[in-house]
N, C-alpha and C positions, 0 to 999 in steps of 0.2 A: 554782742558783747566785744568789745574790740580790747585788743592786748597790744601795745605799744611795744616793740622790742627795735634793736639796733642789729644790721645785718654784718658781717665781719670785714667786708670793705666801710674805711671811715666813709662819715656824713651820708650813707646808704639807710634811708627809714624804711621801712616794709610795715605795714598791719597785717594782724592775721585775725580770722573770724571762726568762732566757733561754731560752726554749721549745722551741730547735732547736740541736742542736752545731755543724750549718755557717753560722750566722750568727756575723757576723764582732763583732756589739756585742749587749747586750740588746735584747732587744724590746720592745716594747710591754707597757704596765703592764696586768699582770691584778687585782693588790688595789685595792679601793676607798678613793679617798681624800675626803677632806673637802671639802664645799662645791663641788663639780665645777662649780656654774653659775658660782660668781664668778670660776675659774679661768679660765672660755671668755672670759668678756664681758669682763678683762682682759687676756690674750691677743688678741682681736680687736681693742680698743681700738688697743693696741700696733703690731698689725702690718696688720690691714684698714680701717679708717675712711678712709684716705688715699685709697682709690680705691673703695671701695663706703660711699657715704655718700649723701645728700641732694643735694648738686650734680654729686658726679661720677657716681654711679651705674653703675658699669664691669660690663659684664654683665649689666646691666637688674637690677644685686642693690644692695641696699640693707640693708647689716647694721646700720650706725651704728640707725636708725628700729627696724628689729627685737630688739636685741637687748634692749628693755627691756620686751617682751612675754613672755609663759609661751612656754617650747621647744617646749612641746605645740602650742603654737598655728600654730609655721614648724618642723614638725618634719621635715617632706621639705625645705625647704632647708637646714636646719641639716645634715643627710644630703649633700644635696651637697657641703656646705663640708667634712664632714669625709672624704667620698672624696678631693678634692683636696688636702684636708691629708695625709693619711692615703702619697698620692700622691708628695707633696713638691713638686706644681705650683704651689702656694700658700703663699705669697709667690711672684712670679716671682724669679726669679731675678735681676735686674738692680736689684731693689726693694731689697737686702741680706734674707738669709732667715735663722731664728734658727738657733741649734744645733740637733741631733741631739737631744739632751736636751729642749728647749722642744718640737721636734715631739712629742714622745711625749709630754708633760704633753697637750697641747691635744688629740691623737686620744682618748688613754684620757680626758680629763675628759668631753670632748664625748661620745664613745661609750659612759659612764656616765651620761651625761643621758637619751639618747635610749632605750637598752636598758631603763631603768626605766621610763620613759613606755612602750614597747612592751608589757611583765611584765605593768603593770597594765592598758592596753588594746590589746589584741592587734590586728593587722591583718593576715591572712593572705592577704589579695588573692582575688581573683575567677577564677576559669576558666568559661569559657562554660560552659552548663548541655546542649548538644549540640555534640560535639566529636567530626568525622569519620574513622573509623580511615586513618591513613596507605596508600600502596602499600606500602609496607615492612611494615607491620603486619597488612597485611590478608594479605599474604602466608603470614607467621608464624603468625596464626590459623588460616588453614587447616590449616597441619601441623599444629596443634595439636588442631585441631577433630575434621578426619578423616582426619590420618597420609596427608596427601595433601602431596607435593612440587609447586608452582607457581611459573612464573615471572610475578608479576602485573606489570612492564612489559611483558608481549606482552599484557594482557588492560587495565590501565588505563593515563592518563595522571600525568604526573609531578605532582609535589604542589610549590605554592606554599612559597621560604622565605622566612622573616620571623624578625628577631633570632636568624642562624643557622641555623635547624631546620625541619625541612619539617610538624611536626608543630604550627603555632602557628596558621595561617591554616585551620583546615580545619572552618567552622562550617557553608560552604552546600555545598548537591549541588543543581547546575546539572539540567535536564532532559538534558544531552545524558550527564554522568557516571554520571547515573542510569540511562541505556539500556546504558552501558559494563557497569554493576555487575547489572542483568539477563541481559545478554547473558553475564557472568563465571560467577553464580550459573548458569543452564542447563548451560553447560559444564562446572562444578567438580563440581556434581551428579552429572551422568550419567557423569563421570571417576571418582566416589568410588564411584557404586552399581555400574560395570562397565554400564550402559545400552547397547547397542547402536547405534552410531551411524546415520544414515541410508548417508550415504556415506562412504567410507574419506577422512581428512583427513590434512593433511600438517603437519611442522616445518624450518624450513628454518636452519642452524645457518652462519654465516658468521665467518671467521677476518678480523681487521681486517688489512686490505691494507699495512700497515707494518710485517708479522711475519716476522721471520726465524725458517724454518724448518729450518736446518743441525742444530740440536741436540733431544738430547731433551728430549719434554714431559714434565712430573713425574706421576708414575702410569701412565704407559706402561710397556712392558716395556723391559730395559736394550738396547742393539743394536740400537733405533730412532730415528729422528729427525721432528720435524717432526709435523703432525697437530694433532688436537683429543682431548681426553677428555672427554665431558659426559654430564651426567644426563637422561635422557630418560622420560617416566612412559608405558606401553605400555597402554592401556586394558582390552584384553581378549587373552585366550590368541585367536593366529592369526598369520596371517603377514603380514610387514611389507617394505618394500621399502627397501634403505641403498641412495642414490645420490651418487656422489661426482664434483665436478668441480674441476679443478686450476685454479691459477691462471695469468691471459694478463697480455700487456703493452699497449700501447695497441694490437699490430697483431695483436691475436688470436693471437699464438702463444705458445704453453705455454711458460713462465720454464723456462730451467735443463734441459730435455729433451732431453740430448743423447748418453744412454745408456741400455740399459732399467733401470729401478726394480723394486721388489717393493712394492707396497699391501697393508698387512693391515687387515682389517676383527676388531676384538675385542667380544666382549658381555660383563660381569662383567670383563674382563681376559684372557676365553680365547678366541684366535684361532679364529673363524668360516669366513674366508675369505682368501685370497693371491691377489690380482689381478696382472698384468704392465702396464706402461707401456712403451709403445715408441716412441720416436720416430718420425717418419712419414720414409717415403723419399722422396727429393727425386727427380726426374726432369728430365732436360734437354729443354725443349721451349721455345716459343714462351709457353708460357702458365704458367712456372714460380712467379708471382707467385699466380695464379689457385689453383693446384694447393696450392702450400704453404699455403696461406690456410684450403681446402676439408680438408685430410689435418690440420692442427692441431685444425680441429673436431672433428673423430672420435676425437681421441687417447683421448679418457676416454667416448667413450658406452658402453664395455662394462664400467665402473667402477661396477656396481651386483650385489646381491645381493639373494636373496626368503629370509628367516630366519623361522623358527617361535619366537616369544619368548611366553612365561608373563606373564600381564597382572601389572602392576608397576612399579615402579620399578627401570631398572638404567643400568649404565654403558655408554656405545657410546664404544668408541676407534678413531678410524681414523690410519695414520700409513704411513712408508716405513719397508723395511727399510735400516739406515745401512750404505753401500758403505763399503769400505775408500778412505782418500784420504791425502794427504801434508799433513806441514803447509807451507802456505805460505811459499814463503823471501822474506822482506824486510827489506830493510835496516830498516823501522820496524814496525813491531806490526802488522798486519795486521787493517782496521775487523772489528768481530764483527758487521754490519749487511750484509744482503743482500736488500733486498726491491723497490730500487728501478731501473728499466733502464738509466739513464741514469749514473747514479752509483755505483751498487753494486749490481750485478745479481746475480739467482740465481745462487748455483750448482748447483744441482738443484732439481727440480718441486716445489710447494707445492702446497699443497691450499685452493682458496678457497673452497668448500660442503660442507655434508655436509645431503643432505635425507632424510628419515623419513616414508615414507608409508602407512598401512594403518588398521586391520588391514584384510588378505582372507581368504579359507576362515575366519570367526569360527568356534572352536571353543565358548566360552562366555565366560562372565567372569571366568573362572578364582578364584583364593585370593588377592586382595593386602590386601595392611595396610589398605589406605583401605575394601575392603569387609569387613572384619571389623571395623573399627572402627564400622564405620557400621550394617552387619545385626547386629548384637548380640543380636538375639530372630528365631529362624527358628520359623513357625509350623508345626504338623503337621498340621493340619488348614484346613481352608476357616473354621471356625467361630473358630479362635484367629486371625485377619489382625486384625482391628479392633485386640484387646487386645494385639497383639506392636507395631503400628503405633503405637500409642499411647505403649506402653514406650518406643520407638526414636526418635518425635520429642519427646517428653519428656527423653531422657536428651539427645539433642544441644541443644534449647533450653536447657537449664541451662548447659551450660557454654558454648554462643554466648550467650547474654543475659547471661553471668557473674552470675544470682541464680536463686533457686525461682521454678519456673514455676507460674503461677496457668491455671487454668481456662478463663479469657478467653484467654490467648497459644493455646492449642491448637486453635482455633473453627478459623482457614484453614489452617494447614499440614494440618489431618486432613480440613477439607472438599477439599483438593488432594489429597490421598490418596488420597480415595473416587473422585476422578474419574480419576486416572491408572490405580487398582486395576479401575474399571470399562473403561478404557479397552484396558488389556495385563492386566498382570499385578500380583501383588503388589511386585515390587520398582520398576516401575515408579511406582504409588503412592509408595512411600517415597523417591523420587528426587525428584517433583514436589513432595512435602513438603517436603524436605531445600532445594531451591531457593527455597522460599516464605521456607525461617529465613533463607538468606544473601541474601536483600534487605533482609529486616525493618529498621527503624531500630534496632533492640534488639539488632543486630547488627554492622550499620554504624557504629552513633555508640556513644558512650562518652557517659554518661547521667550526671549530676550533679543531681537534682530539690533543690530548695530548701524545707524544712520551712515548714508553713502558719505564718501570726500569727506572723512574725519582723518585728521592725522591719526600718528601713533600714540597712544597715553593720553589720548586725550578726553578731558572730563565733562562728559554730561549728564545731563538729568533725564531717565528714563520718561516714557509714554504714561500717560494716566493708564491705560488700562494693564499696560506693564506693573504701575506701579499699585494699582487693582490688585491682580493677581500676589504682588508681593505681600500686602497688607491681609488679606482672607484665608493666604496660605500662611501666615504669621501668625496671624488670630486663631484662627479655627481650624488650621490643616486641611483645608478644603478650599471651591470656587468660590469665588463672587455671589453674592445676594444678588436681588434685581435691584435696589435701591443702591450697592456699590457700583454694579454693572452700570449704571443709566447716569452717576455721578461722571464718574469714567469716561463713559462715552459722549458728554457734553463737554469733555474738558476743564473741568472746576476741583479734579480731584487733587491736582495739584498745586493750589489753595492754600497754604499754611493752616489756614481757621477752619476748611471745609475738612480737610484732612485729620484734621485733629477732630472734627465733629464725630466724623467717621468711626473714628479711633475708640474713643469715650464709647459710643452706640456698639460697636462690635464686641467690645470686652463687656458690656451686659448680657449679652445674647446669651442664652445655653451653650451656644458652640464654643464659645471660646473654652469650654472646659477640657475641650482637648489640649491646652496649656498644663494642663495636669497631667492627663493621659500621658501623651507625648513627650512634651518638652519635661516637665519636673520626671517624667520615668524615663528620663535617659539622664540626663543632671543628675538626679541623687542616685542612679545605679537599680531604681526600683525592679528594673525589667529581670535583677540578676538574681533578683530572691525564688524565682521558677528553678532556679539553678542549685539553690544553696539548700545543702542536705546534710543537717549536722548528725554527728556518730550518735548514732542513737542509743549506745553503749553510755556516752558519758552524758545527754542529753536527753531522758527518755520521755520528757513531756513535752516532744515537739511535735509535730503535723502539718498538714497543710491548713488547717480551720486555722492555726498561728502565723504559719504564712501570711497567711490571705488576710488576717486581719492586722499583720505589720504593715502591709500593703494598703489595707484602705484607712490606717491611721493616718498613714500621712499626706495619700491621696485627699483625704476631708481635712485634713491642716491647712493642706496648701492650697487646696479652694476657698478656704474662710480667708485667706491673708487678700487674693485676686477679690472675691464676692462682696468682703467690709471693705474694699480698699486700703488694707494696715499698711502698716510701713515695712518694706522685706526685711529690717533687721528684727522683725519680733520674728523670721524666720527662726533665728539663734537663740531666741529668749523669750518666751510666752510662759503665759502662767494658767495655760487651758491645752487639752487636748480633745481627741476623741476615740472613746472603748466603748467596747462591748463586753458582757458580762467574761466570758474568756481572753480577750487583753487584760482585760483590768487584775486578774484571777493573776495570769504572767508577772503583773507590775507588781502585785499586794496592793491593790489600791480595792479598800471596802466599798461596798453599797451601791454597784454597778450589777444590774442584773438584766439578763435576756440576750439573745442574738442582735438585738437592734444597737448600731453606732449611734452615740449620744455625745454630745458635747460637756465635757466634765470641766471645772475647774478645779486647781491643784492648788495642793498646798506644799509651800516648799520642801518638806521633809519625805513627798512622793519621789522626788529626784527624777521627776517627768517636765516635762516642755516641747522646748524646742526641738531642731531636726536631730542637732547631736546626741538628745535624752531616747530618739526615738528608735524601737526594736528591729526596723525597718532597715538603717543605714549603721547599724552597731553588726547587725547580722551579714550585711553584705560583705562589711569589712571585717569578718574576722574566718577563721579556719574551719575545717569542719569539727574539728577537736579543743583548740584552742583560741582565745582573744590574740591578734594580730596588731599590736602598737605601729608596725612597719606599714602594712596598709592602711587602715586607720588616718595615722600622719600623712601618707601619701594622698589619702583621700582627700583629708582637709588642706593642704596645701594645693593640691592643683583646683578642687572643686570649690574652695570658700576664699582661701587669699589670693588665688592666680598666679603662685608661684611655685609649681612642680619641679620636681627634682629632676635631675638629668636620667637618661637611660642606663640603668650600669652597663661597665666593660664590656662585650663580646668576653672576655679573657674569663671574668669572674663567675665561677660555681655558682648554682643555688646552695643557699642556704638551710642543711637538714639538721631537725631534733635532735637527730641520736650520734650527733656530734657532742653532743654535751651533757649533762650528768639531767636525769629525767626529774629529779626531786627539785629542781632550781624554777624558780618564778620565772617568768617572762622577761621579765626585766634584766633578770641576772643572766640568762641565757644569751637576752642579747648582746650585755657586754662582755659576753665572751665573743661572741662573733663580729663587734666590732673590735676586738683586740688585731681583726685584719685590717693593716692600714688600706689595703683595697676595699673595703667594706667602707670605711671608719666616714670619710668624705661625706658619703650621702647618706649613711644611716647616723650620723650625728646633726643630720640637719630634717632625715624625716622622723625619725623618733620619736623626741618629746613631746609633740600636738598628738601623738597617739596614746603615747604614756597616760597622759588627764585624762583619758579615757578608761582607766584599767581597774576603774570600781562596776563597770558593766562587763558582764561577761560574753562567752561570745554570742550567747541571745539576748542582750541587752539587761539583765536581771541584775539590778543591786547586790551588791556584794562588798564585803568588806576584810573580807580575811580569803586569802587565795592559797592552798597547799600550807592551812595551818597558819602561818604568818599574815598579820595587816598587809593590807593591798597600799604599795606604794605608789601614788596616784600623782608624784612631781612630775609638772611638763615643764615645755616652754615654746617661745616662738622664733623664728626666724631674726625679729626684731632682738633678739637679747634678754627679752621678758619671762621671767618664770613665776611660776602660779603653783598651786596644787588642785588638783581634781577639776570636773567636769565646771564647777562655779569660776574658777578662774580662768578655766580656756574661755568660756562664753564676752566675761570682761575681757579678756586681752583683745579677743575679737572685736569686739565693740568699743574697744578704746577708740579704734581709728578706724571709724565707720567705712569711708570711702574705697578701703581694698576689698573689702566684703561686695558690695554695692559694685564695684566698680569689677570685679571675677563674675558677678551675677548679669551684670549690663553685658560683656564679653560671651557670655554663654549663648544669652538671650539672641545677640547679635549673629553669633554664629549659626544657630539656630535659624533665626529671620533671612538669613543669606542664605545659606547654604556653602559655605563655605569657613575656611579658618581664617583666623585674628593674624592680621599681620604688623608689623612694627609699625606703618604708616597708618593705623586706625586707632593707634593713642591718642592724638588730639580729640576724635569725634568721642572716644568712651569717655576720656577726662571731661567732655563735655556735656555729655548724658549723666554722669555723676554729679559733676555741679551745679547743673540744672534740677535736677531730681530732690538735690538737696533744699531747696526753696520751699520744696512739701514736705519735708522730713523721709525722703526717700519713699513715699506711697508707691504702689504695685503700679496704678495709672499711670502717675506721672514718669514712671522709668520705662515704662511701653510709649508714651507719648512721645520722650524726648530720642529715642530707639528708630520710633517712626521718621521723626523731622530730620532725625543726622544726615549727613552727610553719604557716608556708605548705603544707606537705606535707598534715599530719593536719587541718587545719580550710578554711574556706571563708567569703566574707565575702557577704550578700545585697546583693542588686543592684535594690532596689526603689525 
């Protein structure tokens, strides 16, 4: 739909295009305008120079002086100006803002100037030459290289986060971290080849102490309750001991053990052992307490089994048979939580930890998938061993280093192979060679070398092999597969059509789920859920079951957007979500039963749907005792609108609840704080979006009363719009969808490149948004445009 309007300057006609049907008005102009620089200078003169002049120089910005200079000379400054104008943050609301058409005219004219400059002088930015694999990427790379599932959290320390993601500050490799990588490489190579361990090894899996174990765990048989289901890699054929310990209270008594219970141990969902747990019998004596303690200590000593297991990855389950029980008769709904001996004690015994030790009586290395992947060649005679080893090592190095292997690359691994072969046998030699590959910088680091003889700050296209690594670590958080590597080796990946085809193929692969667990987990702060511990006195119905349900709802919801290729705007407003019985009860949604998550269509009165209505987001943006409009508002501005507030001045103290009356609502408390001029400038900007979520408490439950008074959910956005509640907030965000899509594009680009977004990335981001709008902002179109963008395909020299 075309909307003819006239610009501020005479005889200048522009056309606006409504690019999204949900927008309530025409979006930004997409056609060229005449003399855009004149328009920008005129608008700056009318609205900006009162504050940004040589005398006032508010925010250290003097637009009046730089406006006479060529735009390309101050492109970064104008990009920052454009961001403020697009977000309607400038001019300030109390200075008299222009109408919407003037805003649109200014945004488009300035964007046109900057994008023309970027087209003639591309600035793709520069990522570090050496970037270490993150812990998550390392784990996935081992999976795809060796067909071996590992838990990298047990082998490597957590990565530091910057710009919201943990793959940005990964250039260094300290001596301590190097030692961890060496130890991990030795362990992984032994597991992959099936080498013999010098002694049995063990693993302990603990269940979070605030987990309620009264209902079935997803994946375990019907008619069971509690326990765990975990994947474990058994390195060799042999016997393994599985031992179970029960949860105890602070007095070392087994909780909830009032009658006999049947414990089941399952391997690959098949029962292998059933054990009985009986309560200790009390004796009347003068030493009752001492006897009772010792008897509880012995209750679970017999909960162990020795089982023969084939090498490879297997599913281990430990659970209880569910005893028949009656529904608790109470005037109010009983709590779903049972783990705290004082407030909500366990009704039945629970599992504390499961340990796996072995192998004993080793029968051999077995036929695990990792052995088949590594030992792709089997020598028939001793004369064949060296050639076979060379073939194995070459194949592994090509995938591990993400490039063709040169003869010089083989020197160290083959030397270690020879030493291992001389000490033991052929497979030991391969194990030693593999450990050398796994500690080589070519595997641990993503390397992007600069071509020789290029001038400083010169933009050049990265090689096809480097592009393949960028693409695979972006979409899969892992190494390229065989098809992508072959395409890159043939020099075809830089062809735009081939690049788009590979992107769509990889998005359809199951490995693209890393965009959920890795990208969304960091962008949406889902990783912070583990640290969320709401006050048990105020929120007695919170446990780890609910915490994990929060996470799973959002992950399944985000995954559905990717899998079904919906518009990314559906992240903000949807008529469905994913629930199990525990979460449905929390949301007060009826007719959802069992531990399995399923897609549920929602009615408007449920108050559920998009991200801002989900318990995960609402919990990580709250305090342990109450909601926080400040944190929620800051989260919306930074993660959805791309306009984060500035950090507080160093001399402004933290706000404390005890400085205001405790009987006031959160809104009234914050009003008292905003009376401080040092706080008001930021809080007037941050608080209004957060106020719109006040109908949701600190655990995301819907409420209409707070402190005996109706909840006031009146809120607003930086563009000056005002509304009430979550419906108004979502409508305000969707009214100008390019802001949310642009922010998501920036987050994805940061994640893809491993560097922060700079002002010179503005033209590329706007092009990504503009092109993806043609397909209604479908997730795949957004990803494709990012992959096609200048920052993704190119790099600047840094000499």
